[in-house]
C-alpha positions in Angstrom: -34.5 -2.7 -0.6 -30.9 -3.1 -1.7 -28.0 -3.7 0.7 -25.6 -0.8 1.5 -22.2 -0.8 -0.2 -20.7 -0.8 3.2 -22.1 -4.2 4.3 -21.2 -5.8 0.9 -17.5 -4.4 1.1 -17.1 -5.8 4.7 -18.1 -9.3 3.5 -15.6 -9.1 0.8 -12.8 -7.4 2.4 -9.3 -9.0 2.0 -6.4 -6.9 3.5 -3.8 -8.3 0.8 -6.2 -7.4 -2.3 -7.4 -4.1 -0.8 -3.8 -2.7 -0.1 -4.1 0.9 0.0 -7.7 1.1 -0.5 -9.1 4.6 0.0 -5.5 5.9 -0.2 -4.8 5.9 -3.8 -7.0 5.4 -6.9 -7.4 2.2 -8.6 -5.1 2.4 -11.5 -2.1 3.0 -9.2 -3.1 0.2 -6.8 -3.4 -2.2 -9.9 0.0 -1.1 -11.0 1.4 -1.9 -7.4 -0.6 -5.2 -7.7 1.1 -6.1 -11.0 4.3 -5.5 -9.6 3.7 -8.0 -6.5 3.8 -4.9 -4.1 1.2 -5.7 -1.5 2.4 -4.4 1.6 4.1 -1.2 2.8 7.3 -3.2 3.6 7.6 -4.2 0.0 6.8 -0.6 -1.1 9.9 0.6 1.0 12.1 -1.4 -1.2 11.4 0.8 -4.3 12.8 4.4 -4.8 10.0 7.2 -5.3 11.5 7.5 -8.8 10.8 3.8 -9.6 7.2 4.0 -8.3 6.5 7.3 -10.2 7.3 5.3 -13.6 4.3 2.9 -13.0 1.0 3.5 -14.7 -1.5 5.7 -12.6 1.1 7.5 -10.5 1.6 11.3 -10.8 2.4 14.0 -8.3 -0.9 13.9 -6.3 -0.7 10.0 -6.1 2.8 10.0 -4.9 2.0 12.7 -2.2 -1.0 10.7 -1.0 1.1 7.6 -0.9 4.2 9.4 0.9 1.8 10.8 3.6 0.2 7.6 4.1 3.6 5.8 4.5 4.9 8.5 6.8 1.9 7.8 9.2 3.0 4.4 9.4 6.7 5.2 9.7 7.6 3.6 6.3 9.7 5.5 3.7 10.9 4.9 0.3 14.3 3.5 -0.5 17.0 6.4 -0.9 18.7 6.4 -4.3 22.5 6.5 -3.7 
């Protein structure tokens, strides 16, 4: 019998590499990784408009991300 995916994932879990795992899709996560955004604190240094310009980000992804950020009391930078 093969191992379950959950046990394999648990063994390979790396919080820095798996930032936003299960929150947003892989293309958007990879775009954040490319920009070296690997924490909510770093994400809060960007405006919503700046993040929307990255590959993999659309209305649905931004909404999921904003909800996740709100749950963690972190918000996008305000544009002045």
